[in-house]
All heavy atoms as an XYZ file, in Angstrom:
656
protein
N      11.902      6.283    -18.642
C      10.459      6.271    -18.514
C      10.032      5.425    -17.322
O       9.145      5.787    -16.567
C       9.823      5.781    -19.817
C       8.305      5.890    -19.863
C       7.844      7.304    -19.645
C       7.809      5.380    -21.205
N      10.713      4.262    -17.154
C      10.414      3.366    -16.030
C      10.687      4.078    -14.705
O       9.907      3.951    -13.742
C      11.194      2.091    -16.117
C      10.709      1.153    -17.171
C      11.529     -0.134    -17.170
C      11.057     -1.072    -18.277
N      11.804     -2.315    -18.301
N      11.788      4.767    -14.655
C      12.148      5.462    -13.417
C      11.140      6.551    -13.050
O      10.743      6.693    -11.887
C      13.566      6.052    -13.525
C      14.109      6.517    -12.190
C      15.594      6.806    -12.292
C      16.135      7.143    -10.908
N      17.567      7.309    -10.908
N      10.721      7.335    -14.053
C       9.730      8.373    -13.800
C       8.402      7.753    -13.380
O       7.764      8.248    -12.465
C       9.508      9.241    -15.087
C      10.752     10.044    -15.386
C       8.309     10.178    -14.925
C      10.752     10.725    -16.726
N       8.033      6.658    -14.041
C       6.785      5.970    -13.661
C       6.858      5.477    -12.218
O       5.900      5.627    -11.453
C       6.543      4.810    -14.644
O       5.392      4.113    -14.276
N       7.937      4.899    -11.845
C       8.131      4.366    -10.483
C       8.084      5.500     -9.467
O       7.392      5.420     -8.471
C       9.478      3.605    -10.344
O       9.454      2.500    -11.281
C       9.674      3.077     -8.939
N       8.818      6.570     -9.745
C       8.853      7.727     -8.828
C       7.509      8.368     -8.698
O       7.066      8.714     -7.606
C       9.906      8.724     -9.269
C      11.351      8.323     -9.066
C      12.291      9.306     -9.840
C      11.697      8.312     -7.606
N       6.810      8.560     -9.835
C       5.493      9.218     -9.769
C       4.496      8.327     -9.033
O       3.644      8.848     -8.297
C       4.993      9.594    -11.156
O       4.760      8.433    -11.935
N       4.589      7.001     -9.188
C       3.688      6.109     -8.447
C       3.940      6.238     -6.927
O       2.979      6.287     -6.155
N       5.214      6.287     -6.535
C       5.541      6.443     -5.112
C       5.101      7.814     -4.610
O       4.617      7.953     -3.470
C       7.035      6.241     -4.902
C       7.485      4.826     -5.077
C       8.994      4.691     -4.895
C       9.434      3.253     -5.079
N      10.862      3.074     -4.875
N       5.241      8.843     -5.451
C       4.815     10.199     -5.071
C       3.340     10.203     -4.799
O       2.900     10.716     -3.753
C       5.192     11.168     -6.201
C       4.901     12.577     -5.853
C       5.853     13.401     -5.296
C       3.637     13.146     -6.109
C       5.583     14.726     -5.000
C       3.362     14.461     -5.837
C       4.345     15.273     -5.246
N       2.531      9.669     -5.708
C       1.066      9.658     -5.544
C       0.648      8.850     -4.314
O      -0.209      9.286     -3.549
C       0.380      9.114     -6.819
C       0.571     10.052     -8.013
C      -1.099      8.849     -6.577
C      -0.021     11.441     -7.823
N       1.278      7.712     -4.113
C       0.953      6.861     -2.946
C       1.250      7.623     -1.654
O       0.416      7.618     -0.725
C       1.772      5.591     -3.020
C       1.451      4.597     -1.918
C       2.269      3.332     -2.096
C       2.004      2.353     -0.969
N       2.804      1.130     -1.101
N       2.382      8.275     -1.607
C       2.764      9.044     -0.391
C       1.857     10.239     -0.217
O       1.457     10.582      0.906
C       4.236      9.481     -0.514
O       5.054      8.313     -0.683
C       4.675     10.196      0.764
N       1.529     10.917     -1.316
C       0.600     12.063     -1.234
C      -0.747     11.648     -0.690
O      -1.312     12.331      0.169
C       0.463     12.703     -2.607
C      -0.458     13.934     -2.704
C       0.051     15.051     -1.795
C      -0.548     14.413     -4.121
N      -1.282     10.553     -1.173
C      -2.588     10.077     -0.669
C      -2.519      9.753      0.809
O      -3.435     10.061      1.573
C      -3.026      8.836     -1.479
C      -3.422      9.206     -2.893
O      -3.793     10.317     -3.178
N      -3.325      8.239     -3.801
N      -1.395      9.114      1.234
C      -1.226      8.796      2.639
C      -1.135     10.084      3.462
O      -1.764     10.198      4.533
C       0.020      7.959      2.864
C       0.163      7.487      4.304
C       1.310      6.509      4.534
N       2.603      7.045      4.083
C       3.386      6.432      3.223
N       3.062      5.279      2.713
N       4.528      6.972      2.858
N      -0.433     11.094      2.968
C      -0.292     12.347      3.663
C      -1.665     13.026      3.841
O      -1.966     13.554      4.887
C       0.690     13.286      2.921
C       0.876     14.673      3.480
C       1.424     14.610      4.902
C       1.796     15.494      2.594
N      -2.456     12.981      2.804
C      -3.802     13.572      2.878
C      -4.637     12.918      3.975
O      -5.346     13.582      4.717
C      -4.493     13.487      1.530
C      -3.916     14.440      0.478
C      -4.511     14.260     -0.909
O      -5.134     13.237     -1.162
O      -4.350     15.174     -1.702
N      -4.541     11.615      4.089
C      -5.260     10.884      5.149
C      -4.722     11.246      6.504
O      -5.504     11.441      7.484
C      -5.185      9.382      4.909
C      -5.956      8.863      3.748
C      -6.012      7.343      3.699
N      -4.724      6.689      3.710
C      -3.986      6.410      2.624
N      -4.458      6.720      1.408
N      -2.820      5.786      2.720
N      -3.421     11.417      6.597
C      -2.807     11.755      7.881
C      -3.151     13.193      8.306
O      -3.339     13.445      9.504
C      -1.278     11.585      7.808
C      -0.885     10.131      7.687
C       0.558      9.909      7.280
O       1.246     10.898      6.916
O       0.989      8.749      7.318
N      -3.264     14.077      7.376
C      -3.641     15.465      7.698
C      -5.068     15.466      8.254
O      -5.370     16.237      9.174
C      -3.500     16.375      6.458
C      -4.162     17.714      6.699
C      -2.008     16.567      6.138
N      -5.947     14.648      7.693
C      -7.317     14.556      8.177
C      -7.350     14.078      9.637
O      -8.200     14.473     10.417
C      -8.133     13.612      7.335
C      -8.428     14.196      5.943
C      -9.154     13.223      5.030
O      -9.514     12.090      5.476
O      -9.365     13.549      3.852
N      -6.422     13.204     10.036
C      -6.362     12.668     11.382
C      -5.800     13.672     12.386
O      -5.900     13.496     13.579
C      -5.535     11.384     11.411
C      -6.137     10.259     10.675
C      -5.198      9.042     10.721
C      -5.724      7.898      9.890
N      -4.778      6.765      9.866
N      -5.134     14.725     11.875
C      -4.461     15.680     12.737
C      -5.409     16.301     13.769
O      -5.087     16.397     14.930
C      -3.840     16.812     11.863
C      -3.310     17.989     12.660
C      -2.101     17.904     13.280
C      -4.060     19.146     12.777
C      -1.572     18.967     14.005
C      -3.580     20.218     13.507
C      -2.340     20.119     14.123
N      -6.604     16.681     13.351
C      -7.547     17.346     14.242
C      -8.093     16.410     15.309
O      -8.651     16.868     16.320
C      -8.720     17.972     13.451
O      -9.413     16.958     12.730
N      -7.917     15.096     15.131
C      -8.373     14.129     16.106
C      -7.436     14.099     17.331
O      -7.830     13.582     18.385
C      -8.445     12.709     15.507
C      -9.445     12.616     14.378
C      -9.341     11.277     13.643
O      -8.581     10.395     14.096
O     -10.029     11.131     12.616
N      -6.240     14.597     17.169
C      -5.272     14.613     18.252
C      -5.656     15.625     19.296
O      -6.052     16.756     18.952
C      -3.857     14.878     17.753
C      -3.379     13.901     16.679
C      -3.375     12.497     17.203
C      -3.057     11.536     16.071
N      -3.224     10.151     16.477
N      -5.563     15.267     20.558
C      -5.956     16.160     21.631
C      -4.751     16.919     22.165
O      -3.771     16.307     22.532
C      -6.660     15.431     22.736
O      -5.819     14.446     23.293
N      -4.845     18.210     22.165
C      -3.799     19.061     22.749
C      -2.695     19.387     21.759
O      -2.386     18.654     20.808
N      -2.086     20.535     22.031
C      -1.044     21.063     21.148
C       0.181     20.128     21.124
O       0.805     19.931     20.068
C      -0.616     22.451     21.595
N       0.530     19.542     22.273
C       1.715     18.685     22.310
C       1.513     17.469     21.428
O       2.412     17.078     20.652
C       2.053     18.278     23.743
C       3.224     17.323     23.817
C       4.500     17.791     23.651
C       3.037     15.975     24.035
C       5.605     16.917     23.714
C       4.103     15.108     24.074
C       5.403     15.567     23.944
N       0.372     16.816     21.560
C       0.063     15.615     20.730
C       0.016     15.959     19.258
O       0.459     15.184     18.416
C      -1.256     14.972     21.169
C      -1.151     14.261     22.519
C      -0.121     13.167     22.514
O      -0.059     12.385     21.528
O       0.626     13.019     23.507
N      -0.542     17.109     18.913
C      -0.573     17.560     17.507
C       0.824     17.801     16.965
O       1.171     17.403     15.870
C      -1.463     18.785     17.355
C      -2.920     18.486     17.533
C      -3.788     19.713     17.429
O      -3.374     20.847     17.782
N      -5.023     19.534     17.011
N       1.634     18.477     17.769
C       3.025     18.747     17.334
C       3.824     17.461     17.187
O       4.559     17.299     16.186
C       3.718     19.666     18.349
N       3.648     16.540     18.085
C       4.332     15.266     18.032
C       3.883     14.465     16.768
O       4.702     13.903     16.053
C       4.021     14.471     19.289
C       4.741     13.165     19.399
C       4.413     12.510     20.743
C       4.885     11.082     20.783
N       4.481     10.417     22.015
N       2.599     14.513     16.497
C       2.063     13.851     15.303
C       2.633     14.446     14.015
O       3.009     13.758     13.122
C       0.529     13.940     15.313
C      -0.166     13.231     14.166
C      -0.299     11.861     14.173
C      -0.680     13.978     13.118
C      -0.954     11.223     13.128
C      -1.323     13.322     12.069
C      -1.445     11.968     12.085
O      -2.095     11.320     11.032
N       2.714     15.761     13.993
C       3.304     16.431     12.842
C       4.739     16.036     12.628
O       5.153     15.711     11.517
C       3.201     17.951     12.986
S       1.570     18.605     12.718
N       5.500     16.027     13.715
C       6.929     15.676     13.624
C       7.130     14.216     13.225
O       7.967     13.933     12.333
C       7.622     15.950     14.951
C       9.140     15.717     14.849
C       9.811     15.668     16.223
N       9.423     14.434     16.859
C       9.237     14.322     18.193
N       9.361     15.354     18.964
N       8.870     13.173     18.721
N       6.375     13.326     13.795
C       6.611     11.909     13.570
C       5.934     11.346     12.329
O       6.440     10.396     11.745
C       6.151     11.096     14.799
C       6.991     11.411     16.052
C       6.467     10.751     17.282
O       5.401     10.073     17.214
O       7.095     10.870     18.325
N       4.810     11.915     11.936
C       4.040     11.334     10.859
C       3.988     12.223      9.612
O       4.424     11.840      8.541
C       2.583     11.014     11.334
C       1.755     10.460     10.225
C       2.634     10.064     12.526
N       3.487     13.426      9.781
C       3.283     14.309      8.627
C       4.613     14.762      8.025
O       4.801     14.676      6.816
C       2.407     15.522      9.048
C       0.998     15.021      9.334
C       2.406     16.577      7.930
C       0.024     16.064      9.804
N       5.557     15.202      8.829
C       6.833     15.655      8.334
C       7.594     14.559      7.583
O       8.219     14.809      6.542
C       7.682     16.210      9.478
C       9.004     16.840      9.058
C       8.764     18.013      8.088
C       9.770     17.329     10.284
N       7.483     13.333      8.056
C       8.171     12.213      7.405
C       7.684     12.031      5.978
O       8.458     11.842      5.037
C       7.975     10.960      8.208
N       6.358     12.105      5.797
C       5.809     11.957      4.432
C       6.104     13.193      3.584
O       6.321     13.054      2.352
C       4.302     11.681      4.467
C       4.001     10.205      4.690
O       4.899      9.379      4.493
O       2.878      9.908      5.084
N       6.169     14.361      4.195
C       6.534     15.556      3.406
C       7.964     15.424      2.899
O       8.230     15.814      1.750
C       6.368     16.802      4.280
C       4.904     17.125      4.562
S       4.669     18.501      5.684
C       5.241     19.881      4.660
N       8.845     14.862      3.708
C      10.217     14.671      3.284
C      10.330     13.666      2.153
O      11.104     13.825      1.206
C      11.091     14.234      4.499
C      11.321     15.347      5.492
C      12.015     14.891      6.752
O      12.154     13.671      6.960
O      12.415     15.801      7.528
N       9.493     12.592      2.230
C       9.497     11.607      1.143
C       8.993     12.244     -0.152
O       9.532     12.005     -1.221
C       8.590     10.418      1.519
C       9.195      9.524      2.547
C       8.226      8.389      2.898
C       8.717      7.583      4.068
N       7.717      6.602      4.472
N       7.924     13.058     -0.054
C       7.437     13.752     -1.252
C       8.493     14.632     -1.874
O       8.634     14.679     -3.073
C       6.196     14.591     -0.889
C       4.887     13.833     -0.655
C       3.797     14.800     -0.227
C       4.476     13.111     -1.924
N       9.176     15.352     -1.049
C      10.260     16.238     -1.557
C      11.351     15.398     -2.253
O      11.840     15.801     -3.310
C      10.885     17.016     -0.386
C      11.938     17.989     -0.770
C      11.363     19.239     -1.423
N      11.448     19.128     -2.867
C      10.694     19.745     -3.737
N       9.728     20.544     -3.334
N      10.831     19.603     -5.024
N      11.693     14.258     -1.687
C      12.670     13.397     -2.306
C      12.199     12.943     -3.692
O      12.974     12.999     -4.649
C      12.961     12.174     -1.397
C      13.801     11.125     -2.079
C      15.207     11.295     -2.106
C      13.230     10.028     -2.695
C      15.975     10.348     -2.755
C      14.023      9.085     -3.332
C      15.405      9.245     -3.359
O      16.180      8.322     -4.006
N      10.974     12.459     -3.786
C      10.458     11.967     -5.051
C      10.380     13.130     -6.078
O      10.701     12.953     -7.247
C       9.108     11.318     -4.905
C       9.124     10.089     -4.033
C       8.119      9.849     -3.092
C      10.173      9.152     -4.110
C       8.145      8.689     -2.287
C      10.177      8.024     -3.324
C       9.170      7.811     -2.411
O       9.188      6.697     -1.599
N       9.919     14.291     -5.629
C       9.799     15.430     -6.556
C      11.183     15.863     -7.068
O      11.354     16.156     -8.228
C       9.098     16.604     -5.826
N      12.127     15.910     -6.153
C      13.498     16.310     -6.548
C      14.089     15.327     -7.569
O      14.731     15.715     -8.505
C      14.422     16.418     -5.331
C      14.141     17.626     -4.453
O      13.421     18.513     -4.910
O      14.622     17.635     -3.312
N      13.869     14.027     -7.316
C      14.392     13.015     -8.194
C      13.724     13.116     -9.588
O      14.428     12.994    -10.620
C      14.159     11.631     -7.603
N      12.438     13.360     -9.629
C      11.774     13.491    -10.942
C      12.200     14.759    -11.652
O      12.342     14.765    -12.868
C      10.264     13.479    -10.754
C       9.688     12.110    -10.417
S       7.911     12.019    -10.413
C       7.529     12.909     -8.884
N      12.430     15.813    -10.902
C      12.882     17.073    -11.491
C      14.198     16.941    -12.226
O      14.433     17.571    -13.269
C      12.983     18.163    -10.419
C      13.200     19.559    -10.971
C      13.219     20.595     -9.879
O      12.121     21.069     -9.507
O      14.300     20.923     -9.386
N      15.061     16.059    -11.747
C      16.361     15.836    -12.388
C      16.194     15.059    -13.692
O      17.066     15.140    -14.571
C      17.294     15.063    -11.459
C      17.717     15.812    -10.214
C      18.536     14.878     -9.309
C      18.517     17.048    -10.550
N      15.153     14.303    -13.830
C      14.908     13.476    -15.018
C      14.071     14.169    -16.099
O      14.394     14.128    -17.270
C      14.236     12.150    -14.618
C      15.108     11.377    -13.644
C      13.925     11.294    -15.847
C      14.422     10.194    -12.990
N      13.007     14.815    -15.628
C      12.070     15.429    -16.586
C      12.648     16.725    -17.120
O      13.191     17.550    -16.372
C      10.713     15.708    -15.843
C      10.119     14.376    -15.386
C       9.758     16.445    -16.771
C       8.910     14.541    -14.507
N      12.522     16.934    -18.401
C      13.004     18.144    -19.019
C      12.282     19.375    -18.545
O      11.081     19.338    -18.230
N      12.990     20.476    -18.448
C      12.448     21.718    -17.931
C      11.235     22.201    -18.724
O      10.300     22.741    -18.154
C      13.538     22.771    -17.968
C      13.250     24.035    -17.199
C      14.484     24.914    -17.165
C      14.233     26.150    -16.353
N      15.418     26.975    -16.249
N      11.251     21.952    -20.019
C      10.126     22.443    -20.826
C       8.845     21.677    -20.556
O       7.761     22.121    -20.944
C      10.479     22.367    -22.318
C      10.643     21.008    -22.871
C      10.997     21.041    -24.341
C      11.167     19.648    -24.894
N      11.506     19.665    -26.306
N       8.915     20.531    -19.864
C       7.718     19.745    -19.561
C       7.144     20.077    -18.195
O       6.116     19.513    -17.821
C       8.053     18.261    -19.680
C       8.422     17.832    -21.032
C       9.721     17.500    -21.314
C       7.496     17.802    -22.032
C      10.090     17.113    -22.581
C       7.851     17.424    -23.319
C       9.145     17.067    -23.600
N       7.804     20.918    -17.415
C       7.334     21.267    -16.084
C       6.390     22.456    -16.167
O       6.786     23.510    -16.672
C       8.492     21.598    -15.182
S       9.538     20.192    -14.819
N       5.183     22.310    -15.668
C       4.206     23.407    -15.726
C       4.427     24.453    -14.654
O       3.696     25.442    -14.575
C       2.857     22.698    -15.512
C       3.215     21.515    -14.685
C       4.587     21.112    -15.100
N       5.444     24.276    -13.834
C       5.696     25.201    -12.760
C       7.211     25.438    -12.659
O       8.002     24.642    -13.181
C       5.184     24.654    -11.421
C       5.589     23.229    -11.156
C       6.793     22.916    -10.570
C       4.748     22.181    -11.544
C       7.185     21.615    -10.363
C       5.138     20.863    -11.336
C       6.337     20.573    -10.742
N       7.631     26.521    -12.008
C       9.083     26.817    -11.937
C       9.811     25.713    -11.142
O       9.289     25.182    -10.187
C       9.144     28.135    -11.167
C       7.769     28.624    -11.012
C       6.821     27.535    -11.361
N      11.021     25.420    -11.586
C      11.830     24.447    -10.857
C      12.438     25.139     -9.623
O      12.420     26.355     -9.499
C      12.964     23.920    -11.741
O      13.859     25.017    -12.047
C      12.445     23.281    -13.019
N      12.960     24.313     -8.742
C      13.642     24.832     -7.550
C      14.780     25.810     -7.972
O      14.941     26.867     -7.404
C      14.197     23.678     -6.733
C      14.964     24.107     -5.506
C      14.278     24.592     -4.387
C      16.348     24.059     -5.478
C      14.992     25.002     -3.268
C      17.056     24.497     -4.355
C      16.362     24.942     -3.252
O      17.046     25.346     -2.169
N      15.515     25.390     -8.987
C      16.616     26.235     -9.486
C      16.105     27.580     -9.983
O      16.704     28.601     -9.711
C      17.329     25.520    -10.598
C      18.517     26.260    -11.158
C      19.212     25.508    -12.295
O      18.683     24.511    -12.801
O      20.300     25.993    -12.684
N      14.985     27.589    -10.709
C      14.380     28.845    -11.205
C      14.069     29.784    -10.028
O      14.333     30.969    -10.075
C      13.112     28.591    -11.993
C      13.355     27.878    -13.294
O      14.478     27.942    -13.823
O      12.389     27.222    -13.803
N      13.457     29.210     -9.023
C      13.046     30.005     -7.866
C      14.278     30.527     -7.112
O      14.380     31.685     -6.751
C      12.134     29.211     -6.922
C      10.817     28.898     -7.656
C      11.873     29.940     -5.635
C       9.950     27.848     -6.942
N      15.233     29.631     -6.906
C      16.440     29.976     -6.131
C      17.206     31.115     -6.765
O      17.618     32.063     -6.111
C      17.340     28.742     -5.983
C      18.633     28.950     -5.180
C      18.316     29.275     -3.736
C      19.495     27.712     -5.262
N      17.397     31.055     -8.102
C      18.213     32.052     -8.788
C      17.444     33.229     -9.304
O      18.019     34.134     -9.889
C      19.023     31.379     -9.910
C      20.041     30.401     -9.362
C      19.920     29.029     -9.529
C      21.126     30.894     -8.574
C      20.845     28.152     -9.000
C      22.055     29.999     -8.049
C      21.925     28.647     -8.270
O      22.830     27.778     -7.733
N      16.159     33.293     -9.050
C      15.388     34.436     -9.501
C      15.350     35.518     -8.415
O      14.892     36.624     -8.661
C      13.966     34.043     -9.870
O      13.228     33.646     -8.715
N      15.823     35.198     -7.237
C      15.841     36.147     -6.125
C      16.890     37.204     -6.366
O      18.034     36.920     -6.623
C      16.086     35.445     -4.783
C      14.975     34.432     -4.522
C      16.212     36.431     -3.648
C      15.237     33.538     -3.321
N      16.470     38.442     -6.317
C      17.406     39.555     -6.523
C      17.531     40.340     -5.204
O      16.570     40.558     -4.521
C      16.892     40.441     -7.639
C      16.745     39.687     -8.935
C      16.575     40.646    -10.077
C      16.261     39.998    -11.362
N      16.821     38.900    -11.863
N      18.724     40.766     -4.915
C      18.988     41.504     -3.693
C      18.918     42.991     -3.939
O      19.249     43.525     -4.914
C      20.363     41.157     -3.119
C      20.431     39.710     -2.727
C      20.931     38.726     -3.573
C      19.967     39.333     -1.478
C      20.974     37.405     -3.178
C      20.014     37.999     -1.090
C      20.541     37.056     -1.927
O      20.575     35.764     -1.559
């Protein structure tokens, strides 16, 4: 429970920071500056969010997830 609490707290904190950073995106002038901002700032927080989500997914039981897990999506693809 402590680990889930810690991870979810970090997830929310990072998500809030990402939302603020996305708002700043339009302030950047030019496509190069916007792309650089995305690579250096936005992408870094997106990677952190993915890390926290993946870690929580391993702990939280499948029946408690209101959405499909990565595994569900990956193995539901039919050729």
